[in-house]
N, C-alpha and C positions, 0 to 999 in steps of 0.2 A: 617401350619399357626403359626406364632410367636405370643405368647401372653405375655403381660406384665401386671401384676396386680399392678396398682397404687392406686386404690381406691376400697373399698369393701362396699357394703350396707348390713347391718344386720337388718332384719325385725323381731322385737320381742326382747325386752330388759330384759326379765326375767333372772333367774340365768344363763341359758346357753347362751342366746343371748348377755348379757352384757359381759360375760367372753370370748366369742368368739371374740367380738369386741376388748377387751383388748389384746388378744393374737395377733391379726393382728397389733394392735398398737405397740406391743413389737417388731415386725420385721420391723417397719417403714412404714407401709401401712396406708394411710388415710382411715378413717372409717366413714360411715354415719349410725347412729344407730337410728332406728325409732320404735315407738310403738303407741298404740291407744290413742285417745283423751279421757280424763275422761268425764263422763256424769254428774257428780255432783261435787259441790264445797266441800272442807273440811271446818270444822268450822274455822280453822285458815285463810283460804282464804276469807271466808265470813267476818270475822272481819276486814280484810285489805281492804274490799270493792272491791275485784276482781270479775270478771265475767268469764263465761266459754269461753269468747273470748280472754282473756288475754293470751299472749304467755307463761307466767310462769305456768299458769293453764294447757294450752293445752299440754305442754311438761313435766308436773309434773311427770307422771309415768316413762317416759324414763330417766329423770334426776335423779329421786329418785333411780331407779334401778342401774344406772351407779355409782352414789355416794356410794351406798352400796357395789358395787363390788370393787371400788377403796379403800374403807376402810376395806375390808375383810382381814383376816389374816388366812392362808398365802395369799399374794397378787396375783391377777391374772396378775399384771404388773411387768415387770422387774425393772422398777423404776416409781415412781408416775408421774414424769414429762411427760411420754409418753402418758398420758391421753389427752394431748393437741391435739393429732392426731384424737380424736374422736369427731365428730360433732353430735349433737342430733336434733331430730325433731319428727314429728308425721305423721301418715299415711295420714291424710287429707290434711295437708299443704305442706308436703315435699316428698310425694311419687314421684312427678315429678323429684326430684333431683337424683333418681336412674339412670336417663339417663346418669349421669356422672360416674357411677360405671362400673368397668370391671367385677365384680362378685357380684351377689346378692344372699345372703344366707337367706332363710326363717327359722325362729326359733320360730314360734308362737305355740299356744297351740295344743296338740295332738288331733285335731278334723278335720277330712277330709273336712267337709263342710266349716269351717272357713278358712282352708288353700286354698280352691278353691276360696273363695271370695277375699283373698289376691292376689292370682295369677291373678284374673280378673283385679285388679289394676296394678299389675306388667306388664301385657301385654300392658297396655296403654302407659307406660312410658319407659320400658326397651329398651335399644339400641340393635338392632338386632346383633347377633354374640357374645354377651356377655354371660358369664356363669350365670346359675341360678341353685341353689341347695336347697335341704331341709335337715334339721338336724334331721328329725324324727327318733325315735328309735323303733317305733312300726307299723306305717302305711305302707302298701306296696307301694313302690315307683311308680309302674305303675298306681295305682289308681289315682294319682295326675295329670295324663296327659289328662283326659277327658276334651274336649272342648278347648284344648290348640293349638296354632299355630304350624306349622311345625318347624319354627325356634326355638320356645320355646322347643319343644320336642327334637330337635337335640342337644341342649346345656344344657339339664336338667339332673340332676343326684342326687342321695342321697349322702350326705356327713355327716356321723355320727361321730361327735366329742364326746369324752368321757369327763365327768365332774370330776375334773376341767380341762379345755382345756389346760391350761399352763403346768400342771404337768403330766397328763395321756397322754401317747404317742400315743394312738391308734386313727387313723382316718380311718373309713371304707368308701370305695367308692363303691356305689351301683348303677350301670347303669341300664337303662331300655333297651328293644330291640331297642328303637328309638334313644338312645344316640349315638352321633358320637364317634367312637373309639378314635379320636384325643382328644376329651374332656376328656375321661377316662385316657388316657396316660398322659395328661397334669396334671390332678388333682393328680394322683399317684406320679408324679415327683415333683410337686409344694409342696404337703403336706410333702413329705420327705425332700426336700432340703431347703425350705424356712420356713415351719411351724414346722420343727423338729419332724415330726410324723413318726411312723411306719404305712405306708399306706397299707391297706389290701383290695384287690379286693374281694367284697362279692356279693353273689347272692341275688336277691330280694325274700328272704324267711323269714318266721316269725323270728323277732328279729335278723336277719342277722347272724353273726358268733359269736362274743364274748358273747353277752347276751344270745344267744341260748345255748351255751355250758356252760357258766359261771353260769347261773341260774339253769341249769340242775345239775351242780356240787354242788350248794348250796342245792337243794332239795334232791339230793342223800346223802349229808352229814347229813341232818335232818333224812333221813330214816335210815342211818347207825347208827346214834346216838340212835335212837329208838330201833334198833335191838340189839345193844350191851349194852344198858343201861347206857351210859355215861352221864355226866352232861355238862352243858354249859361251865364251867371252864375247864373241861377236854378236851372237843372238841377244844376250843380255844388254849389250850396248844399244842395240837397235830397238828393243822392246821395252825400254824404260821411260823416264820422264820426257825424253825428246819427242815421243809420240803420244804423250798423255797417259802413260801407264805408271804404276808405282815404281819407286826406286829399286825395289827388289826384282823388277822385270819378270822374266820367266823362270829361270832355273834357281835363282835365290828364293823366289816364292815357293817353288816346289820343295826346296830344302826346309823352309820354315814350316810349311803345312805338313810335310811328311810324305815321302814318295808313296808309301803304302796306302795312304788315304786317297791320293789321286788315282792310283791303280785300282783300288776297290770300286771307286765311282765309275771309272772307265769300263771295268769289267761288267759292272751292273748295267751300264748303258748298252754295252754290246749284247748282253743276254736278253735285255728287254727291248732291243731296238728293231724288231721285225718290220715296223712301219717306216724306219728311218733310212732314207736313201744313202746316207753317209755312215751307215753302221760300221763299215770296215775301218773307218778312221779311228774307232775306239780299240782296235787291236793293239796290244802292248808291244812296242818295238823290242827286239831282242836284247839290246843293251840295257833297257829299263828292267826287263825281266831278270837279267843277270845281276843288276844292282839290288833288286829285291831279294834275290837268293843270297847275295853277299851281306844282306842287312845294311846296305849303304842307303839308308832311308832319309838322310838329311840331318838336321840339327839334333833330333832325338837320339841318333846313334853316333853322332860325332863326325859323320862324313856322308856326303851325298854327291851332288854335282860339284860341290866345293868341299874343301877340307881345311880346317884350321890347324896350323902347326906353329911351333916356336923355333926360332933359330938359336944359334949358340949364345947369343946375348940376351935371350929371353923375349925377343921381339916377336909379335904375332905375325905370321905370314898366312895368306890365303892361297891355297893351291886349287887348280882347276882340273877336272877330270877330262882326259883325252878319250873320246868315245871310240876311237879306232884302236887304241892300245889298252884301254881300260886302266891306264896309269895316271897318277896325279903329277902335274907339273906347275911351274910358276904361272900366275895370271899374265896374259898377254895384253899389251897395250893395243887398243883397237882404234883404227883410223880409217874412215871412209870419206871420200870426197863429197858424197851426197850429204852426209851428216854435218860436215864442216859448213856446207852451204846453208844449213838450216839454222845455225847459231844466231844470226842477226834477226831472225823472224820470231817475234814475241807471240803473235796471235797463233794459237794452236791449230785452228782450222786452216789458216793460210799455210802453216808449216806442213800439215798433213798433205795438202794438195801439192805443194812444192816437192815434197819427198816422193810422192807417188809418181811424179813426172820425171824423176831422175832415172838413169839407165844402168847404174853400176850394180854390183852384186847385192849390196845392202838394200837398194830400192827394189830389185827383183824379188828378194826374199819378202820384203814388207808387203809388196803387192800380192804375192802368192797367199800370204796369210789373210789379207783383207778380202780378196776376191772369193776365197773359200768361205770366209765368215759371212760375207754378203749373201752368197747362195744359200748357206745354211739357215740364217735367220729368216730370210724371206720364205723359205719352205716350212718354217716352224709355225707360221700363222695359217690357220687358226689352231694348230695342234696344241701348242703350249700357252698361247695367249691370243685373244681376238684383236688386241690393240698393240701396235708396234711400240708405242712409248713405254709400255710396261717392260719390254725386253731391254730397252735402253736404261730405264730406271734400275732394273735388277743388276745389270753389269756395272753400272757406275757405283751403286751402293754396296754391292757384294764383293766386287773384285777391285774396287778402287780406280776404275778407269775414269778419265776426265770426260770422255765421250762414249756414248753407247754405240753399238754397231750401225744403226741407221743414221746416227749423227756423224760417224766417220764417212759413211756413204755420201751424205749431204755435203761434207767438206770437200770431197773429190768432185761432187756433182752427180746427181742421181742418174742422169742420162749418160754422162761420160763414163760413170762407173759401170753401167750395163754394157756399153760398147766395149770397154776394155776387158770386162769379165768374159764376154763372148770370144774375144780375140785370144784369151788365155785358157779357154776350155771350160769355163764356168757359166752356168745358166741360171738366171734368177727365176723366181716363181712367176707364174703367169700374171698375177695381180700387179706386179711391178710394171710390166710392159703395158698393161691396161691403164695404169695410172699415167704413165708417160704419154701414151697415145691420146689421152683425154686432155692433154695440154698442161698437166700438173707436173712441175719440174723438180719438186722437192718433197721429202717426207715430212718436213716441218716448215711452217712459215710464221712470220710475226705480223700480226695485224693490230693496229691501235695499241701497241705496247703489250699485246697478249700473244703468247706462243700457241700455235694450233698444230695438230697432227693430222696426217692423212688417215682417214677411217676407211678400212677396206670394205666394210659392209655397205656404207652409204655412198662411198666413192667421193666424199667431200671432206674438207678440213673441219675438224671439230676442236673445241676448247678442251684442254686437258683437265679432267675433273680434279677439283681441289687446288688448282693452280692459283685461284683467286686469293688463297691464303698466303701466297708467297709474293715477294717482290724480287724480280730478277733484273738486275741492271743491264744485262745483255739485251733484254727486250726493250729497254727504255732509252738506252744511250743514243741511238741514232736519231730519235725524234724529240727527246726531252732534255738534251744537254743545253744548258743556258750559257755556259762559259767553260773554257778549258785552257790549260797550258800543258807543258810537257810532263808534269807530275800529278795533276789533279783535274778531275772533271766535276762540274756542278750539275747535278741531274734533278729535274723537277719530279718529285714522287707523287705529285697531286695532293689535293686537300691542304694546300698551303705549306707543304713541307719540302725543304730543299735538302738533297743528299750531297755530301762532300765525299768524293771517292778518290783514293790514291791509286796511282797505277805506275809507280816506279818499280824497279827490281826489288823484290821482297818488301815492297811498299816502304822502303827507307825514306827518311825525310831530309831534304836539303832546302835551299832557298825557294825552289819552285813550289814545294808543298806549303811552306809558310805563306807565300804570296797567295796560293789557292785558298788556304784557310781564311785569311783576311778578306779575300774577295767574296768568299762564301758568306761570311758574317755580314759584310757590307750589303750584299744583294738581299740577304734574308731579312735584315732589318728594314729594308726598303719595300720589298715585294712579297715576303713570305711571313709565316707566323711561327716557324720553328725550323731547326736544323737537325739532321742526323749525320753522323760521321761514320760511314761504314762502306764495305765493299764486298764483292763476290770472290775475291782471290783466296788462295789457300791460307793466308795469314793477314791479320789486321795490319800489323807493321812490325818490322824487326828493329825499329829504332832509328837513330840518327845516321846520317851518311858518314860512317867512320873513315872511309877513304879520303873524304874531303878534309876532315879534321887532321888526319895523319899528314896529308900533303901540306896543309898550312903550317902545321907544327914543325915539320922537317925544314921548311923554308923560313921558320921563325916569323911567320906572318901573324903575330899575335893580335894585331888590330883586326885582321879578318876573322879570326876565331872569336874575338870579343863581339864583333858585329853580328856574327852568325848566332852566337848564344843569346845575345840581347834581342835579336830579331825573334828568335823562337820564344823566349820568355815573354816578350811583349805580345806575341800572337796568343800565347796561352791566357794571358790576362785579358786581352781583347775578347777572346772567346768566352772566358769565365764570367765576364761582366758585361756581356752583350745585352741588348734589349729584348732578345728573343731566347726561348729555351733551346739548349743544345744537348742532344742525347748521343752518347757514344755507343757504338755497336761492335765491341771487340770480339774476335774469335781467333782460334789458333794462336800464333805468337803475337803478343802485345808487349814488347820489350822496350826498356829505356824510354825514348821519346814516345813510343807507342803507348806505353803505360801512362806517361805524363799527360798526354792528351786526354785520356779518360779520367785522370785525377781532377781535371779542370772542367769536366762536363757537369751540367746540372743534374743529369741522371745518366746512369750507365745500364744498358740492357745487354748483358754479356751472354755469349754462347756458353753452354755448359763446358765445352772443350775449349777453354781459354787459358793460355799459359802466360801469365802476366807477372812482370817483375821489373824492378829498377836494377839493371845489371851492369851499370857503368863501372862499379868497383872491379869487375873482372878484367877490364882493360885499363886499369890504373887511374880511373877518374871517379868523380862523384856525380850524381844526377844534378844537372844544372839547367834543365828546361822547366824549372818550377817544381820538380819532383821532391827534392829535399825540403824545400819551403812548404809544400803542400802536406807532406807527411808530418813535418814538425807542427804545422797548424792543426792537423787532425789529432795529434797527440795532445796538444794544448787544450783542445775542446773536450777531451775525455779525461783530463786530470780529475782525480777525486781528492777531497779534503784529506790532508794528512798523508798524501802520497810522497813521503820524504825520500823514498828509495828511487824515485823517478822510474818506476817499473814500466809505465806506458812508453815513455821516451826511450828507455833502454831496449824494449822489444822492437820498436821501429828502427832504432839505430842498428841493431843486430841484423834485422831483415835486409837493410840496405847494405850493410857491411859484408854480409855473407852472400849478397847478390841472389837472394831467394826468389825463385820463380814458382808460381803456383802450378800445381798439376791439374787444376780444374778451376772453374769459376767459384765453386764453393770454397776452395782453399784460398782463392784470391780474397774472398770476403774475410776469412779467418786472419789473413796476413794484413788486412787493412787497406788493400788496394781497391777493393770494392766496399761500399758502405752497406749497412743492413737494408737500407731503403732501395738499393740498386737491384735490378731484376736479373733473373737467369732464364734463358730460353734453352730448353733441352734439345729441340730440333733446330739445328743451325739454318735449315732452309727457311724457317719462319723468322729469323733474327731481324732482318730489315723491316719486315712488316710489324713486328712487335715494337721495335725501336720507334718507328713512325707513329704507332698508336700512343706511345708514351709522350712523344713530342706534342701530339695533338692534345692529349690530356693536360699536359702542363700549360699549353697555350689557353685552353678552354677554362682552366681553373683560375685564370687571371694572373698570368706570370708577371712578376715585377722585377725590374732590373736590380740585381743585388748591389750592395755597396762594398767597396774594398775594405778588408779588415785591417784595423790598426791596433788591435788589442790581443795580438798573439803572445801568449805567455812563454817566455824562454827562461831557462834556469840559471844561466850564467856560470860563474866559476865553480859553484857547488857540483853541478852535474858534469861540467867539463873536466874537473879533477878526477871524478869517478871514471869517466870514459877513458881518459888518458892513462890512468893507472891500470885499467883493465887491458888496454892495448899493449902497454909496456910489459905487463905480466905475460900476455900471450906471446909476445916476441921473445922474452927471456926463456919461456918454456919451449921455444922453437915450434910453436903452432902456426905462427905467421912469419913472413919475411920482414926485413927492415922496410921495404917499400910498402908492404901492407900496413905496417905501423904508421908510416907517414900519411897514407891515404886515410887511415882511421882517424888520425889526429885532425886532418882537414875536415872530415865529415863531422866529427864531434864539435869542432869550432863553429861550424855553420848551425848545427842543430841546437847548440846551447846559446846561440846569439852572440858569439865572440867572447871577448874578455870583459864580461860585465861582472861587477863586484857582487851583485845580488840579482835574484829573479826580477825580470822587468817585462813590460809589454812593448812589443815592437810591431812594425808594419810589415806587410807582405813584401814591399819593395826593399826594405832593409835586409830581409832574408834572401831575396833574389840577388841583391848585390853581393852578399857574402858567398853564395853558392857559385856565382859566376867568377868571382875572384879566385876561389879555391880551384875551380875547374881550369882556369887559365894557367895558374901556377903549376898545376900537375901536367899540363901539356908541354911544359918546358923540361920535364924530367925524362932522362934517357930511358929509364926502366918502363915508364908509361908507354913510350913510343915502341919499345920492344914488345910490350903486351898487345898493343894495337896491331902491330905488324904480324904477330903470331895469329891473331884472329883473322886478319885479312888474307893471309897466305895459306894457313892450314885449317882454319876454322876451329882451332883448339886453344883454350886459354893457357897462358904462360904464367907460372908462379915464380917470379924472379925476385 
């Protein structure tokens, strides 16, 4: 059966319901968002003379929740205007309207009795054959089927989104024995392709996969902390980015999520865990119980494991809870010899192995958490999943881990991990010993560029289903790299497409990246039919190597800066006017030079979560890698007859002058960094594959080498005067500093083509020369150097 989801009904508008609604709106689906009718008037409603029958009162809860979601930061919407796709209503007046929905998602309170009452209403109005699912995180899915019709049972499933739905990629699909397999297949595919999720098939077991293992991991961390005598600050230092976990580590994460939420799940797992050999691990420690009693639940109550305070000068201080005294004190600086030794190791897997082999207290703690985790996940197969890769997928997508449990195990070595587990009192499941005894030394292997997992049932390595839709450079790099230097690898993606991958810190760009880009274009023109510029890192690129610019500027090596900027400009033009199509694949941060690269691609296939912008203004500079030129060119191409106010150019000027960064790829399109013809990929796992497909398409359509433009219309003194007047007025009104005004003048000079008496047509090279001259002059300004220094040392912009 072919299904098309045009409209979704979301029942329940709380934190999860409203944000699920927003994410469906993100992808262009109409949403009907419903909630209960209030039973009492508010004092404000009484003053207005409203009654419980007024529509505004009846929809107060749903509208209030939706507005709170829209106003939230970070936003659940790709852009605010997408909220127009969400229609609100209430269960009493509008439940009949779910008849128009293709999928109804229940997100009401975690109470089985209440859910069943909602389903009674749903049965009256739901169109037969349409999907119905529950977003429960704790109630067994099969218990919701009592009293339901056969058609309801056939089309019913658990669909567990993680909060916030826009940003956390996990979507667990939990069928019942009654669920039609076609429905399960559809939801797995739809969640992946359209909602951008890592969809994981889970069994109907307590807390499903991610929360079952993730909460165990947290409780094991607490136990290991108690065993090794570490503090909260020490544990968060160990369990953060250094070991591939989120920056919020353990205790900051608990504060953000809410300690009560974690305790509720842990209590539920303890009560339901009769079959779980580690059931006692879910017992709540005394200090956690005390915190719950004190309502120290984290951010929602203003204090948890951490507490924000302000000193006498109004500066924010973060205090840490001492679990021995239950008093808050200053955060302690944490230093372990083992962690210091890890800093030079960029490869996470090598870092994990090296850390595990250390012997200090930090390493002992880390090993205690890992060995307990390894034992636990090996014993959960086949209880929560038949396949080990699903557990890894769930933890990476739901908890933001860079590696899943079995991937951590492989990093240490499967056999070595077992040996060291046994030495420390932990025992893996029998199937692990069986795997090793058969001569298989890892849970995952890579064969012919494809990653395969160990299948417990067949005792063989099998391809991960759906992996053929993704391109993972990790799987190709060892066998398909055709050239590399310290900053770039050129990887053959197959089908005549070459990938240019950056691998500097934050993928910043210096001379090695420029050399790699040029080499990639050279090789592609000779041996390939297209190029993709993309990578598997957290961010596409944070821009130019500012530290290098700062060093040259301090030493007044302006010839070196000029050479560096000219080299990057020439590289952009070489790429832009190559004989083969070039497709950019930005994701995460694509700032400054990272934005400029994509501005010069023939096509951009951007991840939905792309934060793109020309941010040089923030460090006292203007875009000079072709960014100012390219945005001026795009403005020129969109001028309309009689546009005497230069509105298009003004908007571009303000975007650059305000260093605007898009909060999504959709917003990048609105800001002009992406063209309407550029594509957006919702699931970032598919990004490189989609970009490759676009490169092939351009090549097969008969790509023709473009000709450099010599007819860019610039406005000269007319627009220049307007921009200078505006900047001066902003300075006079104290909205900008004197240095901001100077940079604004430089930017206006370039975008208007310099001191031309009237509008004229100029070449790209003319504008490139102007932007390079402006950039160079600004590197000689003391206040620019102060701004660069602030970013490099504190990460914060300086407005001087």
